[in-house]
C-alpha positions as CSV (number, residue, x, y, z in Angstrom):
1,M,-16.1,134.4,54.3
2,A,-14.8,130.8,54.3
3,D,-14.8,127.6,56.5
4,F,-11.3,126.5,57.6
5,L,-12.5,122.9,57.9
6,A,-13.9,122.6,54.3
7,D,-10.7,124.1,53.0
8,T,-8.6,122.0,54.8
9,Q,-10.4,118.6,53.8
10,V,-8.1,116.0,52.4
11,E,-9.4,113.0,50.1
12,P,-7.5,109.6,50.1
13,E,-6.6,108.2,46.8
14,P,-7.9,105.1,46.1
15,D,-5.4,102.3,46.1
16,R,-2.8,104.5,47.0
17,P,-2.5,104.1,50.7
18,G,-0.6,107.1,52.7
19,R,-1.8,109.5,49.6
20,F,-4.3,112.3,49.7
21,R,-5.5,115.0,47.7
22,A,-6.4,118.6,48.6
23,A,-6.8,122.0,47.2
24,L,-5.5,125.1,48.1
25,S,-8.0,127.9,48.4
26,P,-7.4,131.6,47.9
27,E,-9.5,132.1,50.8
28,W,-6.4,131.9,53.1
29,A,-4.1,133.8,51.2
30,V,-1.4,136.3,52.5
31,W,1.1,136.8,49.6
32,G,0.8,133.1,48.9
33,P,-1.2,130.3,50.8
34,N,-0.9,131.1,54.4
35,G,1.7,128.7,56.3
36,G,-0.4,127.7,59.1
37,Y,-3.2,126.7,56.7
38,L,-0.7,124.8,54.4
39,A,0.6,123.1,57.9
40,A,-3.0,122.2,58.6
41,I,-3.7,120.3,55.6
42,A,-0.5,118.2,56.4
43,L,-1.8,117.6,60.0
44,R,-5.0,116.5,58.8
45,A,-3.5,114.0,56.3
46,G,-1.3,112.6,59.0
47,M,-4.0,112.2,61.6
48,A,-6.3,110.7,58.9
49,A,-3.4,108.2,58.4
50,S,-2.3,107.2,61.7
51,R,-3.2,103.9,63.5
52,L,-3.6,106.4,66.7
53,S,-5.9,108.9,67.7
54,R,-4.6,112.0,69.4
55,P,-2.0,114.2,68.0
56,A,1.1,115.1,70.2
57,S,3.4,117.3,68.4
58,F,4.2,118.5,65.0
59,H,7.0,120.2,63.1
60,C,7.3,121.3,59.6
61,H,9.6,123.0,57.0
62,F,8.1,125.6,54.5
63,L,10.0,124.9,51.2
64,A,8.1,126.8,48.7
65,S,4.9,128.8,48.2
66,G,2.3,127.2,46.4
67,A,-0.5,128.3,43.7
68,F,-3.9,128.1,44.6
69,A,-4.4,124.9,42.9
70,P,-4.4,121.0,44.0
71,V,-1.8,119.3,46.1
72,E,-0.9,116.0,46.9
73,V,-0.2,114.8,50.3
74,Q,2.0,112.1,51.0
75,V,2.2,110.2,54.4
76,A,4.4,107.6,55.5
77,S,4.9,105.9,58.9
78,L,8.4,106.2,60.2
79,G,7.9,103.7,63.0
80,G,7.1,104.2,66.8
81,G,5.5,101.7,69.1
82,K,2.3,100.7,70.5
83,R,1.3,103.7,72.1
84,A,3.1,106.6,69.9
85,E,3.7,106.7,66.2
86,S,6.0,108.9,64.1
87,L,4.8,109.9,60.5
88,R,6.5,112.0,57.7
89,I,4.5,114.2,55.5
90,D,5.0,115.9,52.4
91,V,3.1,118.2,50.4
92,V,3.7,118.4,46.6
93,Q,2.3,120.4,44.0
94,G,3.6,119.4,40.6
95,D,7.3,118.7,40.8
96,R,7.8,121.2,43.8
97,M,7.8,120.2,47.5
98,L,5.8,122.9,49.2
99,L,6.3,121.3,52.8
100,A,7.7,118.6,54.9
101,A,6.5,117.8,58.2
102,T,7.0,115.1,60.9
103,L,4.3,114.1,63.1
104,W,4.2,112.4,66.8
105,M,0.6,110.5,67.3
106,V,-0.3,108.8,70.5
107,G,-2.9,106.7,72.2
108,D,-5.6,108.0,74.7
109,D,-4.4,105.4,77.2
110,L,-1.4,107.0,78.5
111,R,-0.7,107.5,81.9
112,G,2.3,109.5,83.8
113,F,3.2,112.8,85.6
114,E,0.4,115.2,86.2
115,H,1.0,118.8,87.0
116,D,-0.2,122.2,85.3
117,F,1.7,125.4,86.3
118,G,0.7,127.3,83.5
119,R,-0.7,130.6,84.0
120,R,-2.5,132.7,81.3
121,P,-1.5,136.1,80.7
122,D,-3.3,138.9,82.8
123,V,-4.9,140.3,79.8
124,P,-8.5,141.8,79.2
125,A,-11.1,139.3,77.8
126,P,-11.9,139.5,74.2
127,A,-15.2,141.3,74.9
128,A,-13.5,144.1,76.4
129,L,-11.3,144.8,73.1
130,R,-11.8,146.2,69.7
131,S,-11.7,144.0,66.6
132,Y,-8.9,144.9,63.8
133,R,-12.0,145.5,61.8
134,D,-13.1,148.4,64.1
135,L,-9.3,149.5,64.9
136,V,-8.5,150.2,61.3
137,G,-12.0,151.0,59.5
138,D,-11.9,151.1,55.9
139,E,-8.1,150.1,55.6
140,Y,-9.4,146.8,56.8
141,A,-10.5,146.2,53.0
142,E,-6.8,146.1,52.1
143,W,-5.8,143.4,54.3
144,Y,-5.1,140.0,53.1
145,P,-8.0,137.7,52.2
146,I,-7.4,135.7,55.0
147,W,-8.9,138.6,57.4
148,R,-12.2,137.9,55.9
149,S,-12.8,134.3,57.7
150,M,-11.5,135.2,61.1
151,D,-11.8,137.8,63.7
152,G,-8.7,139.2,65.6
153,R,-8.8,141.3,68.9
154,P,-5.3,142.4,69.7
155,V,-4.5,143.8,73.1
156,R,-1.8,146.3,72.0
157,F,-2.1,147.8,68.7
158,R,0.2,150.3,66.8
159,E,1.6,151.7,69.8
160,P,5.1,153.1,69.9
161,P,7.8,150.3,69.8
162,G,8.5,148.2,73.0
163,E,8.9,144.7,74.2
164,P,8.5,142.2,71.4
165,R,5.6,140.4,72.7
166,C,2.0,140.1,71.3
167,H,-1.3,139.0,72.8
168,T,-4.2,138.8,70.4
169,W,-7.6,136.7,70.9
170,L,-8.4,135.1,67.7
171,R,-11.6,133.0,66.4
172,F,-12.9,131.8,63.2
173,T,-16.0,133.4,61.9
174,D,-17.7,130.7,59.7
175,T,-16.1,127.6,61.0
176,P,-17.5,125.4,63.8
177,V,-14.7,123.3,65.6
178,A,-16.7,120.3,66.7
179,D,-14.1,117.9,68.0
180,R,-10.2,117.2,69.1
181,A,-9.1,117.0,65.7
182,A,-10.7,120.0,64.4
183,D,-9.3,121.8,67.4
184,A,-5.8,120.7,66.9
185,L,-5.9,122.2,63.3
186,R,-7.2,125.4,65.0
187,Q,-4.5,125.5,67.4
188,L,-1.6,124.8,64.8
189,F,-3.0,127.5,62.3
190,W,-3.3,130.1,65.5
191,L,0.4,129.0,66.2
192,D,1.6,130.6,63.1
193,F,0.4,134.2,63.8
194,P,2.2,135.6,66.7
195,G,6.1,135.5,65.1
196,W,5.3,138.6,63.0
197,N,3.3,140.7,65.5
198,A,5.8,140.1,68.2
199,T,8.6,141.1,66.1
200,I,7.1,144.4,64.9
201,A,6.3,145.5,68.3
202,A,9.7,146.3,68.9
203,H,10.3,148.5,65.6
204,P,8.5,151.3,64.2
205,W,6.6,151.3,60.9
206,P,7.4,151.6,58.0
207,F,9.1,148.1,58.5
208,R,12.4,147.6,56.3
209,F,12.0,143.8,56.2
210,I,9.4,141.0,55.9
211,A,9.9,137.9,57.9
212,P,8.4,134.9,56.3
213,N,8.3,131.6,58.4
214,L,11.1,128.8,57.6
215,D,9.4,126.5,60.0
216,L,6.5,125.9,62.3
217,T,6.6,123.6,65.5
218,A,3.5,122.6,67.8
219,H,3.4,120.8,71.0
220,F,-0.2,119.9,71.8
221,H,-1.4,120.0,75.7
222,A,-5.0,120.1,75.7
223,F,-8.1,120.5,73.5
224,A,-11.3,122.7,73.9
225,P,-13.2,122.4,70.6
226,D,-16.1,124.2,72.6
227,A,-14.0,127.5,73.1
228,D,-15.0,130.2,70.6
229,W,-11.9,132.5,71.2
230,T,-8.2,131.4,71.7
231,L,-5.6,134.0,73.2
232,T,-2.3,133.6,71.1
233,E,0.7,134.8,72.8
234,G,3.9,135.3,71.1
235,H,7.6,136.7,72.4
236,V,10.5,137.4,70.2
237,P,13.4,138.0,72.9
238,L,16.2,138.1,70.3
239,A,16.5,139.1,66.6
240,R,19.8,139.2,64.8
241,D,21.8,138.2,61.8
242,G,18.7,138.3,59.6
243,L,16.9,135.7,61.7
244,V,14.0,135.7,64.2
245,S,12.8,133.3,66.7
246,C,9.1,133.3,68.6
247,V,7.9,131.2,71.3
248,S,4.1,131.1,70.8
249,R,1.4,130.1,73.2
250,C,-2.6,129.3,72.7
251,W,-4.9,129.8,75.9
252,T,-8.4,129.3,76.7
253,E,-10.7,132.2,78.4
254,D,-10.8,130.4,81.4
255,G,-6.8,129.7,81.7
256,R,-6.2,126.5,80.1
257,L,-2.8,126.4,78.4
258,L,-3.6,124.3,74.9
259,A,-0.4,124.5,72.9
260,T,3.1,125.8,72.7
261,G,5.0,126.6,69.5
262,T,7.9,128.2,67.8
263,T,8.7,129.5,64.6
264,K,11.9,130.5,63.0
265,H,11.8,133.5,60.5
266,L,14.2,134.7,57.6
267,C,14.4,138.4,57.2
268,R,14.2,139.6,53.8
269,P,13.9,143.4,52.2
270,N,10.3,144.6,52.4
271,P,9.4,145.0,48.6
272,N,7.2,147.7,49.6
273,Y,9.1,150.1,51.8
274,A,9.8,152.7,49.6
275,A,5.8,153.0,48.8
276,D,5.3,152.6,52.7
277,V,8.0,155.3,53.4
278,E,6.0,157.9,51.3
279,R,2.6,157.0,52.5
280,A,4.2,157.5,56.0
281,R,5.5,161.0,55.2
282,A,2.0,161.9,53.4
283,M,0.6,161.0,56.9
284,G,3.0,163.6,58.4
285,M,5.3,161.0,59.8
286,V,9.3,161.6,60.1
287,V,11.1,158.5,58.8
288,D,14.5,157.8,59.3
289,E,16.0,155.8,56.4
290,E,19.4,155.1,57.9
């Protein structure tokens, strides 16, 4: 099990303003470094380089899947004003650009409109739900390494296809979150998850396609570093022409809306589809391959 904050740490390069070093840890692997994990490294460097203190929004493009090795993070201020600063962040490994991002940072002295019409979905609390580990038993050992360092409790799991929504409570198992900056990294990381789970909620297994992220956007509304669990909500109302779009939200147990995000996904043929079909048939399932 791993510490997310330790594994997203960035170190400034002496005498090179706006340049940071980080190392991609295999503890946060899916088929390569998880996209939300890579984005969190970029966000952390951007926050460290900014003259302002509060992250407002973040948007990134995932350009390549890197190796579990060192990366350079390059941050440049694009401008702004007294109360807001725009920054560009590039994550580079060798001669490959892995991620390109923009970040808005703002000050803490802002005043303006105030209202809150956010309503957390009416779903059971995490204490009332079973974890993924409990739901799948021995199969959990085959899941990606990233799941060794986090706990997930889904509201709906492996049910017949229905509406493309997902609601999952998530928390780190070995990462204390002590402040606003750490919570922003956590929120960004969680917003990367709902797109896939909401998509497959509408389709039967085995899945013909995988759907890696093209991008990830986060709008940060509030922060709750003291909260253990975060409810992630995702909705994919339309999937067509090989593209999937998800709108995601993060909520606290007491109903506070923390962040809103979007992800765009590009469908690709599932390289394990034939093996999944054979596995399904061995389980007695009827698979329509049309």
